[in-house]
CHARMM internal coordinates of N, CA and C (Angstrom, degrees):
IC EDIT
DIST 1 N 1 CA 1.4437
DIST 1 CA 1 C 1.5201
ANGL 1 N 1 CA 1 C 110.36
DIST 1 C 2 N 1.3109
ANGL 1 CA 1 C 2 N 116.60
DIHE 1 N 1 CA 1 C 2 N -41.18
DIST 2 N 2 CA 1.4660
ANGL 1 C 2 N 2 CA 119.40
DIHE 1 CA 1 C 2 N 2 CA -179.50
DIST 2 CA 2 C 1.5252
ANGL 2 N 2 CA 2 C 110.89
DIHE 1 C 2 N 2 CA 2 C -61.15
DIST 2 C 3 N 1.3273
ANGL 2 CA 2 C 3 N 117.66
DIHE 2 N 2 CA 2 C 3 N -35.10
DIST 3 N 3 CA 1.4606
ANGL 2 C 3 N 3 CA 120.89
DIHE 2 CA 2 C 3 N 3 CA 178.99
DIST 3 CA 3 C 1.5268
ANGL 3 N 3 CA 3 C 111.15
DIHE 2 C 3 N 3 CA 3 C -68.40
DIST 3 C 4 N 1.3275
ANGL 3 CA 3 C 4 N 116.74
DIHE 3 N 3 CA 3 C 4 N -30.53
DIST 4 N 4 CA 1.4691
ANGL 3 C 4 N 4 CA 120.15
DIHE 3 CA 3 C 4 N 4 CA 179.85
DIST 4 CA 4 C 1.5211
ANGL 4 N 4 CA 4 C 112.47
DIHE 3 C 4 N 4 CA 4 C -81.33
DIST 4 C 5 N 1.3281
ANGL 4 CA 4 C 5 N 117.03
DIHE 4 N 4 CA 4 C 5 N -21.00
DIST 5 N 5 CA 1.4608
ANGL 4 C 5 N 5 CA 121.68
DIHE 4 CA 4 C 5 N 5 CA 179.89
DIST 5 CA 5 C 1.5335
ANGL 5 N 5 CA 5 C 107.80
DIHE 4 C 5 N 5 CA 5 C -128.87
DIST 5 C 6 N 1.3397
ANGL 5 CA 5 C 6 N 117.98
DIHE 5 N 5 CA 5 C 6 N 69.80
DIST 6 N 6 CA 1.4593
ANGL 5 C 6 N 6 CA 120.51
DIHE 5 CA 5 C 6 N 6 CA -172.97
DIST 6 CA 6 C 1.5244
ANGL 6 N 6 CA 6 C 114.37
DIHE 5 C 6 N 6 CA 6 C -64.92
DIST 6 C 7 N 1.3314
ANGL 6 CA 6 C 7 N 118.19
DIHE 6 N 6 CA 6 C 7 N -21.30
DIST 7 N 7 CA 1.4670
ANGL 6 C 7 N 7 CA 119.96
DIHE 6 CA 6 C 7 N 7 CA 179.86
DIST 7 CA 7 C 1.5281
ANGL 7 N 7 CA 7 C 112.72
DIHE 6 C 7 N 7 CA 7 C -77.78
DIST 7 C 8 N 1.3293
ANGL 7 CA 7 C 8 N 117.94
DIHE 7 N 7 CA 7 C 8 N -11.04
DIST 8 N 8 CA 1.4666
ANGL 7 C 8 N 8 CA 122.29
DIHE 7 CA 7 C 8 N 8 CA 178.65
DIST 8 CA 8 C 1.5275
ANGL 8 N 8 CA 8 C 109.57
DIHE 7 C 8 N 8 CA 8 C -97.71
DIST 8 C 9 N 1.3152
ANGL 8 CA 8 C 9 N 115.74
DIHE 8 N 8 CA 8 C 9 N 141.48
DIST 9 N 9 CA 1.4631
ANGL 8 C 9 N 9 CA 119.52
DIHE 8 CA 8 C 9 N 9 CA 177.72
DIST 9 CA 9 C 1.5245
ANGL 9 N 9 CA 9 C 109.97
DIHE 8 C 9 N 9 CA 9 C -72.11
DIST 9 C 10 N 1.3179
ANGL 9 CA 9 C 10 N 116.05
DIHE 9 N 9 CA 9 C 10 N 158.93
DIST 10 N 10 CA 1.4599
ANGL 9 C 10 N 10 CA 120.92
DIHE 9 CA 9 C 10 N 10 CA 177.61
DIST 10 CA 10 C 1.5126
ANGL 10 N 10 CA 10 C 111.90
DIHE 9 C 10 N 10 CA 10 C -58.31
DIST 10 C 11 N 1.3429
ANGL 10 CA 10 C 11 N 116.31
DIHE 10 N 10 CA 10 C 11 N -38.65
DIST 11 N 11 CA 1.4669
ANGL 10 C 11 N 11 CA 120.51
DIHE 10 CA 10 C 11 N 11 CA 179.79
DIST 11 CA 11 C 1.5236
ANGL 11 N 11 CA 11 C 111.02
DIHE 10 C 11 N 11 CA 11 C -64.75
DIST 11 C 12 N 1.3258
ANGL 11 CA 11 C 12 N 117.01
DIHE 11 N 11 CA 11 C 12 N -39.62
DIST 12 N 12 CA 1.4675
ANGL 11 C 12 N 12 CA 120.71
DIHE 11 CA 11 C 12 N 12 CA 179.30
DIST 12 CA 12 C 1.5188
ANGL 12 N 12 CA 12 C 110.72
DIHE 11 C 12 N 12 CA 12 C -65.11
DIST 12 C 13 N 1.3244
ANGL 12 CA 12 C 13 N 116.44
DIHE 12 N 12 CA 12 C 13 N -45.22
DIST 13 N 13 CA 1.4622
ANGL 12 C 13 N 13 CA 120.14
DIHE 12 CA 12 C 13 N 13 CA 179.17
DIST 13 CA 13 C 1.5232
ANGL 13 N 13 CA 13 C 110.07
DIHE 12 C 13 N 13 CA 13 C -62.18
DIST 13 C 14 N 1.3212
ANGL 13 CA 13 C 14 N 117.26
DIHE 13 N 13 CA 13 C 14 N -44.78
DIST 14 N 14 CA 1.4675
ANGL 13 C 14 N 14 CA 121.13
DIHE 13 CA 13 C 14 N 14 CA 179.51
DIST 14 CA 14 C 1.5210
ANGL 14 N 14 CA 14 C 110.43
DIHE 13 C 14 N 14 CA 14 C -59.63
DIST 14 C 15 N 1.3255
ANGL 14 CA 14 C 15 N 117.46
DIHE 14 N 14 CA 14 C 15 N -45.85
DIST 15 N 15 CA 1.4648
ANGL 14 C 15 N 15 CA 121.04
DIHE 14 CA 14 C 15 N 15 CA -178.51
DIST 15 CA 15 C 1.5224
ANGL 15 N 15 CA 15 C 110.46
DIHE 14 C 15 N 15 CA 15 C -61.54
DIST 15 C 16 N 1.3352
ANGL 15 CA 15 C 16 N 117.49
DIHE 15 N 15 CA 15 C 16 N -41.02
DIST 16 N 16 CA 1.4704
ANGL 15 C 16 N 16 CA 120.79
DIHE 15 CA 15 C 16 N 16 CA 179.12
DIST 16 CA 16 C 1.5258
ANGL 16 N 16 CA 16 C 111.05
DIHE 15 C 16 N 16 CA 16 C -65.12
DIST 16 C 17 N 1.3207
ANGL 16 CA 16 C 17 N 116.62
DIHE 16 N 16 CA 16 C 17 N -38.44
DIST 17 N 17 CA 1.4645
ANGL 16 C 17 N 17 CA 119.52
DIHE 16 CA 16 C 17 N 17 CA 178.17
DIST 17 CA 17 C 1.5255
ANGL 17 N 17 CA 17 C 110.31
DIHE 16 C 17 N 17 CA 17 C -65.25
DIST 17 C 18 N 1.3187
ANGL 17 CA 17 C 18 N 117.44
DIHE 17 N 17 CA 17 C 18 N -40.53
DIST 18 N 18 CA 1.4665
ANGL 17 C 18 N 18 CA 121.24
DIHE 17 CA 17 C 18 N 18 CA 177.62
DIST 18 CA 18 C 1.5287
ANGL 18 N 18 CA 18 C 109.85
DIHE 17 C 18 N 18 CA 18 C -59.11
DIST 18 C 19 N 1.3224
ANGL 18 CA 18 C 19 N 117.14
DIHE 18 N 18 CA 18 C 19 N -42.53
DIST 19 N 19 CA 1.4702
ANGL 18 C 19 N 19 CA 120.93
DIHE 18 CA 18 C 19 N 19 CA 178.75
DIST 19 CA 19 C 1.5305
ANGL 19 N 19 CA 19 C 110.30
DIHE 18 C 19 N 19 CA 19 C -62.07
DIST 19 C 20 N 1.3340
ANGL 19 CA 19 C 20 N 116.98
DIHE 19 N 19 CA 19 C 20 N -43.00
DIST 20 N 20 CA 1.4650
ANGL 19 C 20 N 20 CA 120.54
DIHE 19 CA 19 C 20 N 20 CA 179.27
DIST 20 CA 20 C 1.5230
ANGL 20 N 20 CA 20 C 111.99
DIHE 19 C 20 N 20 CA 20 C -66.51
DIST 20 C 21 N 1.3299
ANGL 20 CA 20 C 21 N 116.96
DIHE 20 N 20 CA 20 C 21 N -38.62
DIST 21 N 21 CA 1.4773
ANGL 20 C 21 N 21 CA 120.55
DIHE 20 CA 20 C 21 N 21 CA 177.43
DIST 21 CA 21 C 1.5276
ANGL 21 N 21 CA 21 C 109.57
DIHE 20 C 21 N 21 CA 21 C -66.14
DIST 21 C 22 N 1.3313
ANGL 21 CA 21 C 22 N 116.66
DIHE 21 N 21 CA 21 C 22 N -47.43
DIST 22 N 22 CA 1.4678
ANGL 21 C 22 N 22 CA 120.24
DIHE 21 CA 21 C 22 N 22 CA 179.86
DIST 22 CA 22 C 1.5247
ANGL 22 N 22 CA 22 C 111.59
DIHE 21 C 22 N 22 CA 22 C -60.82
DIST 22 C 23 N 1.3295
ANGL 22 CA 22 C 23 N 116.94
DIHE 22 N 22 CA 22 C 23 N -33.03
DIST 23 N 23 CA 1.4581
ANGL 22 C 23 N 23 CA 121.12
DIHE 22 CA 22 C 23 N 23 CA 179.19
DIST 23 CA 23 C 1.5170
ANGL 23 N 23 CA 23 C 113.62
DIHE 22 C 23 N 23 CA 23 C -82.71
DIST 23 C 24 N 1.3367
ANGL 23 CA 23 C 24 N 116.91
DIHE 23 N 23 CA 23 C 24 N -4.37
DIST 24 N 24 CA 1.4481
ANGL 23 C 24 N 24 CA 120.58
DIHE 23 CA 23 C 24 N 24 CA 177.93
DIST 24 CA 24 C 1.5147
ANGL 24 N 24 CA 24 C 114.65
DIHE 23 C 24 N 24 CA 24 C 79.85
DIST 24 C 25 N 1.3362
ANGL 24 CA 24 C 25 N 118.05
DIHE 24 N 24 CA 24 C 25 N 11.77
DIST 25 N 25 CA 1.4608
ANGL 24 C 25 N 25 CA 121.37
DIHE 24 CA 24 C 25 N 25 CA -178.58
DIST 25 CA 25 C 1.5243
ANGL 25 N 25 CA 25 C 111.17
DIHE 24 C 25 N 25 CA 25 C -81.17
DIST 25 C 26 N 1.3292
ANGL 25 CA 25 C 26 N 116.62
DIHE 25 N 25 CA 25 C 26 N -36.14
DIST 26 N 26 CA 1.4655
ANGL 25 C 26 N 26 CA 121.19
DIHE 25 CA 25 C 26 N 26 CA 173.85
DIST 26 CA 26 C 1.5208
ANGL 26 N 26 CA 26 C 107.81
DIHE 25 C 26 N 26 CA 26 C -125.12
DIST 26 C 27 N 1.3251
ANGL 26 CA 26 C 27 N 115.61
DIHE 26 N 26 CA 26 C 27 N 160.52
DIST 27 N 27 CA 1.4607
ANGL 26 C 27 N 27 CA 120.63
DIHE 26 CA 26 C 27 N 27 CA 179.21
DIST 27 CA 27 C 1.5209
ANGL 27 N 27 CA 27 C 108.94
DIHE 26 C 27 N 27 CA 27 C -138.95
DIST 27 C 28 N 1.3147
ANGL 27 CA 27 C 28 N 115.61
DIHE 27 N 27 CA 27 C 28 N 158.72
DIST 28 N 28 CA 1.4582
ANGL 27 C 28 N 28 CA 120.42
DIHE 27 CA 27 C 28 N 28 CA 177.39
DIST 28 CA 28 C 1.5231
ANGL 28 N 28 CA 28 C 108.18
DIHE 27 C 28 N 28 CA 28 C -72.86
DIST 28 C 29 N 1.3271
ANGL 28 CA 28 C 29 N 116.38
DIHE 28 N 28 CA 28 C 29 N 120.60
DIST 29 N 29 CA 1.4611
ANGL 28 C 29 N 29 CA 121.49
DIHE 28 CA 28 C 29 N 29 CA 178.63
DIST 29 CA 29 C 1.5174
ANGL 29 N 29 CA 29 C 110.32
DIHE 28 C 29 N 29 CA 29 C -84.41
DIST 29 C 30 N 1.3223
ANGL 29 CA 29 C 30 N 116.39
DIHE 29 N 29 CA 29 C 30 N -39.78
DIST 30 N 30 CA 1.4607
ANGL 29 C 30 N 30 CA 121.49
DIHE 29 CA 29 C 30 N 30 CA 177.94
DIST 30 CA 30 C 1.5208
ANGL 30 N 30 CA 30 C 108.79
DIHE 29 C 30 N 30 CA 30 C -163.27
DIST 30 C 31 N 1.2940
ANGL 30 CA 30 C 31 N 115.55
DIHE 30 N 30 CA 30 C 31 N 162.70
DIST 31 N 31 CA 1.4531
ANGL 30 C 31 N 31 CA 120.94
DIHE 30 CA 30 C 31 N 31 CA 177.27
DIST 31 CA 31 C 1.5108
ANGL 31 N 31 CA 31 C 110.50
DIHE 30 C 31 N 31 CA 31 C -153.12
DIST 31 C 32 N 1.3216
ANGL 31 CA 31 C 32 N 116.23
DIHE 31 N 31 CA 31 C 32 N 146.21
DIST 32 N 32 CA 1.4614
ANGL 31 C 32 N 32 CA 120.33
DIHE 31 CA 31 C 32 N 32 CA 175.85
DIST 32 CA 32 C 1.5230
ANGL 32 N 32 CA 32 C 109.81
DIHE 31 C 32 N 32 CA 32 C -153.49
DIST 32 C 33 N 1.3151
ANGL 32 CA 32 C 33 N 115.18
DIHE 32 N 32 CA 32 C 33 N 157.32
DIST 33 N 33 CA 1.4632
ANGL 32 C 33 N 33 CA 121.14
DIHE 32 CA 32 C 33 N 33 CA -177.32
DIST 33 CA 33 C 1.5200
ANGL 33 N 33 CA 33 C 111.03
DIHE 32 C 33 N 33 CA 33 C -77.15
DIST 33 C 34 N 1.3142
ANGL 33 CA 33 C 34 N 113.79
DIHE 33 N 33 CA 33 C 34 N 134.66
DIST 34 N 34 CA 1.4624
ANGL 33 C 34 N 34 CA 121.88
DIHE 33 CA 33 C 34 N 34 CA 174.83
DIST 34 CA 34 C 1.5177
ANGL 34 N 34 CA 34 C 106.92
DIHE 33 C 34 N 34 CA 34 C -132.39
DIST 34 C 35 N 1.3163
ANGL 34 CA 34 C 35 N 116.45
DIHE 34 N 34 CA 34 C 35 N 108.14
DIST 35 N 35 CA 1.4696
ANGL 34 C 35 N 35 CA 122.79
DIHE 34 CA 34 C 35 N 35 CA -179.59
DIST 35 CA 35 C 1.5262
ANGL 35 N 35 CA 35 C 113.03
DIHE 34 C 35 N 35 CA 35 C 48.98
DIST 35 C 36 N 1.3016
ANGL 35 CA 35 C 36 N 116.75
DIHE 35 N 35 CA 35 C 36 N 45.81
DIST 36 N 36 CA 1.4636
ANGL 35 C 36 N 36 CA 121.54
DIHE 35 CA 35 C 36 N 36 CA 175.10
DIST 36 CA 36 C 1.5192
ANGL 36 N 36 CA 36 C 115.06
DIHE 35 C 36 N 36 CA 36 C 92.25
DIST 36 C 37 N 1.3102
ANGL 36 CA 36 C 37 N 118.34
DIHE 36 N 36 CA 36 C 37 N -16.37
DIST 37 N 37 CA 1.4631
ANGL 36 C 37 N 37 CA 121.30
DIHE 36 CA 36 C 37 N 37 CA 178.83
DIST 37 CA 37 C 1.5251
ANGL 37 N 37 CA 37 C 108.95
DIHE 36 C 37 N 37 CA 37 C -104.85
DIST 37 C 38 N 1.3162
ANGL 37 CA 37 C 38 N 116.53
DIHE 37 N 37 CA 37 C 38 N 158.30
DIST 38 N 38 CA 1.4590
ANGL 37 C 38 N 38 CA 120.45
DIHE 37 CA 37 C 38 N 38 CA 177.14
DIST 38 CA 38 C 1.5246
ANGL 38 N 38 CA 38 C 108.34
DIHE 37 C 38 N 38 CA 38 C -96.43
DIST 38 C 39 N 1.3212
ANGL 38 CA 38 C 39 N 115.71
DIHE 38 N 38 CA 38 C 39 N 119.81
DIST 39 N 39 CA 1.4551
ANGL 38 C 39 N 39 CA 121.16
DIHE 38 CA 38 C 39 N 39 CA 175.76
DIST 39 CA 39 C 1.5173
ANGL 39 N 39 CA 39 C 107.36
DIHE 38 C 39 N 39 CA 39 C -93.45
DIST 39 C 40 N 1.3240
ANGL 39 CA 39 C 40 N 115.92
DIHE 39 N 39 CA 39 C 40 N 123.64
DIST 40 N 40 CA 1.4651
ANGL 39 C 40 N 40 CA 120.27
DIHE 39 CA 39 C 40 N 40 CA -177.49
DIST 40 CA 40 C 1.5238
ANGL 40 N 40 CA 40 C 110.03
DIHE 39 C 40 N 40 CA 40 C -112.34
DIST 40 C 41 N 1.3043
ANGL 40 CA 40 C 41 N 114.59
DIHE 40 N 40 CA 40 C 41 N 143.59
DIST 41 N 41 CA 1.4549
ANGL 40 C 41 N 41 CA 121.76
DIHE 40 CA 40 C 41 N 41 CA 172.80
DIST 41 CA 41 C 1.5213
ANGL 41 N 41 CA 41 C 106.63
DIHE 40 C 41 N 41 CA 41 C -113.83
DIST 41 C 42 N 1.3102
ANGL 41 CA 41 C 42 N 115.63
DIHE 41 N 41 CA 41 C 42 N 133.13
DIST 42 N 42 CA 1.4608
ANGL 41 C 42 N 42 CA 121.16
DIHE 41 CA 41 C 42 N 42 CA -175.44
DIST 42 CA 42 C 1.5142
ANGL 42 N 42 CA 42 C 110.70
DIHE 41 C 42 N 42 CA 42 C -110.73
DIST 42 C 43 N 1.3328
ANGL 42 CA 42 C 43 N 115.41
DIHE 42 N 42 CA 42 C 43 N 157.18
DIST 43 N 43 CA 1.4599
ANGL 42 C 43 N 43 CA 120.45
DIHE 42 CA 42 C 43 N 43 CA 173.27
DIST 43 CA 43 C 1.5244
ANGL 43 N 43 CA 43 C 108.84
DIHE 42 C 43 N 43 CA 43 C -135.22
DIST 43 C 44 N 1.3007
ANGL 43 CA 43 C 44 N 114.08
DIHE 43 N 43 CA 43 C 44 N 149.67
DIST 44 N 44 CA 1.4527
ANGL 43 C 44 N 44 CA 122.04
DIHE 43 CA 43 C 44 N 44 CA 178.50
DIST 44 CA 44 C 1.5189
ANGL 44 N 44 CA 44 C 109.79
DIHE 43 C 44 N 44 CA 44 C -74.00
DIST 44 C 45 N 1.3202
ANGL 44 CA 44 C 45 N 116.07
DIHE 44 N 44 CA 44 C 45 N 135.97
DIST 45 N 45 CA 1.4680
ANGL 44 C 45 N 45 CA 120.73
DIHE 44 CA 44 C 45 N 45 CA 172.47
DIST 45 CA 45 C 1.5250
ANGL 45 N 45 CA 45 C 106.05
DIHE 44 C 45 N 45 CA 45 C -93.62
DIST 45 C 46 N 1.3135
ANGL 45 CA 45 C 46 N 115.73
DIHE 45 N 45 CA 45 C 46 N 96.89
DIST 46 N 46 CA 1.4665
ANGL 45 C 46 N 46 CA 121.01
DIHE 45 CA 45 C 46 N 46 CA -174.45
DIST 46 CA 46 C 1.5250
ANGL 46 N 46 CA 46 C 113.11
DIHE 45 C 46 N 46 CA 46 C -58.23
DIST 46 C 47 N 1.3299
ANGL 46 CA 46 C 47 N 116.50
DIHE 46 N 46 CA 46 C 47 N -30.49
DIST 47 N 47 CA 1.4636
ANGL 46 C 47 N 47 CA 119.33
DIHE 46 CA 46 C 47 N 47 CA 178.96
DIST 47 CA 47 C 1.5211
ANGL 47 N 47 CA 47 C 112.33
DIHE 46 C 47 N 47 CA 47 C -70.44
DIST 47 C 48 N 1.3324
ANGL 47 CA 47 C 48 N 117.73
DIHE 47 N 47 CA 47 C 48 N -19.44
DIST 48 N 48 CA 1.4662
ANGL 47 C 48 N 48 CA 121.83
DIHE 47 CA 47 C 48 N 48 CA -178.28
DIST 48 CA 48 C 1.5234
ANGL 48 N 48 CA 48 C 113.14
DIHE 47 C 48 N 48 CA 48 C -107.28
DIST 48 C 49 N 1.3302
ANGL 48 CA 48 C 49 N 117.37
DIHE 48 N 48 CA 48 C 49 N -11.36
DIST 49 N 49 CA 1.4636
ANGL 48 C 49 N 49 CA 121.74
DIHE 48 CA 48 C 49 N 49 CA -176.12
DIST 49 CA 49 C 1.5252
ANGL 49 N 49 CA 49 C 109.83
DIHE 48 C 49 N 49 CA 49 C -93.65
DIST 49 C 50 N 1.3201
ANGL 49 CA 49 C 50 N 116.07
DIHE 49 N 49 CA 49 C 50 N 67.89
DIST 50 N 50 CA 1.4570
ANGL 49 C 50 N 50 CA 121.58
DIHE 49 CA 49 C 50 N 50 CA -177.86
DIST 50 CA 50 C 1.5167
ANGL 50 N 50 CA 50 C 108.40
DIHE 49 C 50 N 50 CA 50 C -122.04
DIST 50 C 51 N 1.3183
ANGL 50 CA 50 C 51 N 115.46
DIHE 50 N 50 CA 50 C 51 N 132.67
DIST 51 N 51 CA 1.4605
ANGL 50 C 51 N 51 CA 120.72
DIHE 50 CA 50 C 51 N 51 CA 177.32
DIST 51 CA 51 C 1.5166
ANGL 51 N 51 CA 51 C 107.15
DIHE 50 C 51 N 51 CA 51 C -109.77
DIST 51 C 52 N 1.3109
ANGL 51 CA 51 C 52 N 116.45
DIHE 51 N 51 CA 51 C 52 N 122.70
DIST 52 N 52 CA 1.4572
ANGL 51 C 52 N 52 CA 121.23
DIHE 51 CA 51 C 52 N 52 CA -178.71
DIST 52 CA 52 C 1.5202
ANGL 52 N 52 CA 52 C 112.53
DIHE 51 C 52 N 52 CA 52 C -76.80
DIST 52 C 53 N 1.3167
ANGL 52 CA 52 C 53 N 116.53
DIHE 52 N 52 CA 52 C 53 N 166.96
DIST 53 N 53 CA 1.4689
ANGL 52 C 53 N 53 CA 121.40
DIHE 52 CA 52 C 53 N 53 CA -177.44
DIST 53 CA 53 C 1.5263
ANGL 53 N 53 CA 53 C 113.09
DIHE 52 C 53 N 53 CA 53 C -58.34
DIST 53 C 54 N 1.3286
ANGL 53 CA 53 C 54 N 117.13
DIHE 53 N 53 CA 53 C 54 N -38.94
DIST 54 N 54 CA 1.4694
ANGL 53 C 54 N 54 CA 120.37
DIHE 53 CA 53 C 54 N 54 CA -179.48
DIST 54 CA 54 C 1.5198
ANGL 54 N 54 CA 54 C 110.93
DIHE 53 C 54 N 54 CA 54 C -64.71
DIST 54 C 55 N 1.3306
ANGL 54 CA 54 C 55 N 117.58
DIHE 54 N 54 CA 54 C 55 N -42.08
DIST 55 N 55 CA 1.4635
ANGL 54 C 55 N 55 CA 121.37
DIHE 54 CA 54 C 55 N 55 CA 178.39
DIST 55 CA 55 C 1.5244
ANGL 55 N 55 CA 55 C 110.56
DIHE 54 C 55 N 55 CA 55 C -65.52
DIST 55 C 56 N 1.3117
ANGL 55 CA 55 C 56 N 116.91
DIHE 55 N 55 CA 55 C 56 N -39.39
DIST 56 N 56 CA 1.4632
ANGL 55 C 56 N 56 CA 120.46
DIHE 55 CA 55 C 56 N 56 CA 179.15
DIST 56 CA 56 C 1.5217
ANGL 56 N 56 CA 56 C 110.12
DIHE 55 C 56 N 56 CA 56 C -63.19
DIST 56 C 57 N 1.3165
ANGL 56 CA 56 C 57 N 117.18
DIHE 56 N 56 CA 56 C 57 N -43.22
DIST 57 N 57 CA 1.4660
ANGL 56 C 57 N 57 CA 120.47
DIHE 56 CA 56 C 57 N 57 CA 179.85
DIST 57 CA 57 C 1.5223
ANGL 57 N 57 CA 57 C 112.12
DIHE 56 C 57 N 57 CA 57 C -63.58
DIST 57 C 58 N 1.3342
ANGL 57 CA 57 C 58 N 117.27
DIHE 57 N 57 CA 57 C 58 N -27.73
DIST 58 N 58 CA 1.4563
ANGL 57 C 58 N 58 CA 119.58
DIHE 57 CA 57 C 58 N 58 CA -177.66
DIST 58 CA 58 C 1.5326
ANGL 58 N 58 CA 58 C 113.14
DIHE 57 C 58 N 58 CA 58 C -84.23
DIST 58 C 59 N 1.3393
ANGL 58 CA 58 C 59 N 117.26
DIHE 58 N 58 CA 58 C 59 N -8.56
DIST 59 N 59 CA 1.4563
ANGL 58 C 59 N 59 CA 120.24
DIHE 58 CA 58 C 59 N 59 CA 179.10
DIST 59 CA 59 C 1.5259
ANGL 59 N 59 CA 59 C 110.09
DIHE 58 C 59 N 59 CA 59 C -70.07
DIST 59 C 60 N 1.3372
ANGL 59 CA 59 C 60 N 117.12
DIHE 59 N 59 CA 59 C 60 N 142.33
DIST 60 N 60 CA 1.4646
ANGL 59 C 60 N 60 CA 118.44
DIHE 59 CA 59 C 60 N 60 CA 178.27
DIST 60 CA 60 C 1.5269
ANGL 60 N 60 CA 60 C 110.88
DIHE 59 C 60 N 60 CA 60 C -69.88
DIST 60 C 61 N 1.3010
ANGL 60 CA 60 C 61 N 115.53
DIHE 60 N 60 CA 60 C 61 N 150.04
DIST 61 N 61 CA 1.4576
ANGL 60 C 61 N 61 CA 121.25
DIHE 60 CA 60 C 61 N 61 CA 175.14
DIST 61 CA 61 C 1.5174
ANGL 61 N 61 CA 61 C 108.00
DIHE 60 C 61 N 61 CA 61 C -89.23
DIST 61 C 62 N 1.3033
ANGL 61 CA 61 C 62 N 118.04
DIHE 61 N 61 CA 61 C 62 N -174.45
DIST 62 N 62 CA 1.4656
ANGL 61 C 62 N 62 CA 120.64
DIHE 61 CA 61 C 62 N 62 CA 178.20
DIST 62 CA 62 C 1.5164
ANGL 62 N 62 CA 62 C 111.54
DIHE 61 C 62 N 62 CA 62 C -65.51
DIST 62 C 63 N 1.3336
ANGL 62 CA 62 C 63 N 117.86
DIHE 62 N 62 CA 62 C 63 N -17.40
DIST 63 N 63 CA 1.4671
ANGL 62 C 63 N 63 CA 121.10
DIHE 62 CA 62 C 63 N 63 CA 177.10
DIST 63 CA 63 C 1.5291
ANGL 63 N 63 CA 63 C 111.12
DIHE 62 C 63 N 63 CA 63 C -83.93
DIST 63 C 64 N 1.3359
ANGL 63 CA 63 C 64 N 116.33
DIHE 63 N 63 CA 63 C 64 N -7.76
DIST 64 N 64 CA 1.4560
ANGL 63 C 64 N 64 CA 119.93
DIHE 63 CA 63 C 64 N 64 CA -178.69
DIST 64 CA 64 C 1.5179
ANGL 64 N 64 CA 64 C 113.44
DIHE 63 C 64 N 64 CA 64 C 88.19
DIST 64 C 65 N 1.3280
ANGL 64 CA 64 C 65 N 117.09
DIHE 64 N 64 CA 64 C 65 N -0.22
DIST 65 N 65 CA 1.4699
ANGL 64 C 65 N 65 CA 121.13
DIHE 64 CA 64 C 65 N 65 CA 179.73
DIST 65 CA 65 C 1.5181
ANGL 65 N 65 CA 65 C 109.42
DIHE 64 C 65 N 65 CA 65 C -104.19
DIST 65 C 66 N 1.3475
ANGL 65 CA 65 C 66 N 117.24
DIHE 65 N 65 CA 65 C 66 N 152.21
DIST 66 N 66 CA 1.4717
ANGL 65 C 66 N 66 CA 118.80
DIHE 65 CA 65 C 66 N 66 CA 177.25
DIST 66 CA 66 C 1.5239
ANGL 66 N 66 CA 66 C 110.89
DIHE 65 C 66 N 66 CA 66 C -59.60
DIST 66 C 67 N 1.3134
ANGL 66 CA 66 C 67 N 115.22
DIHE 66 N 66 CA 66 C 67 N 153.42
DIST 67 N 67 CA 1.4693
ANGL 66 C 67 N 67 CA 120.55
DIHE 66 CA 66 C 67 N 67 CA 178.00
DIST 67 CA 67 C 1.5206
ANGL 67 N 67 CA 67 C 109.37
DIHE 66 C 67 N 67 CA 67 C -64.46
DIST 67 C 68 N 1.3296
ANGL 67 CA 67 C 68 N 117.59
DIHE 67 N 67 CA 67 C 68 N 145.00
DIST 68 N 68 CA 1.4650
ANGL 67 C 68 N 68 CA 119.20
DIHE 67 CA 67 C 68 N 68 CA 177.93
DIST 68 CA 68 C 1.5204
ANGL 68 N 68 CA 68 C 110.94
DIHE 67 C 68 N 68 CA 68 C -68.87
DIST 68 C 69 N 1.3373
ANGL 68 CA 68 C 69 N 117.66
DIHE 68 N 68 CA 68 C 69 N 151.04
DIST 69 N 69 CA 1.4653
ANGL 68 C 69 N 69 CA 120.30
DIHE 68 CA 68 C 69 N 69 CA 178.50
DIST 69 CA 69 C 1.5220
ANGL 69 N 69 CA 69 C 110.47
DIHE 68 C 69 N 69 CA 69 C -64.53
DIST 69 C 70 N 1.3387
ANGL 69 CA 69 C 70 N 114.74
DIHE 69 N 69 CA 69 C 70 N 151.66
DIST 70 N 70 CA 1.4772
ANGL 69 C 70 N 70 CA 119.11
DIHE 69 CA 69 C 70 N 70 CA 178.49
DIST 70 CA 70 C 1.4796
ANGL 70 N 70 CA 70 C 110.62
DIHE 69 C 70 N 70 CA 70 C -103.22
END
COOR INIT
IC SEED 1 N 1 CA 1 C
IC BUILD
């Protein structure tokens, strides 16, 4: 994840993943020890990764403003 979002610090990426795991959006697929630390691989829970219409409308557009109501 850090390689895909190089402008974010490792701590920021980790914290966001913890929020997604706690919310049930992603889950630990596997984990194993690497030099004393646990390396975890995550997977998306497609049944939980749903954005409703209201949330979509509140997302900023490329202009930085929320999408207009439909």
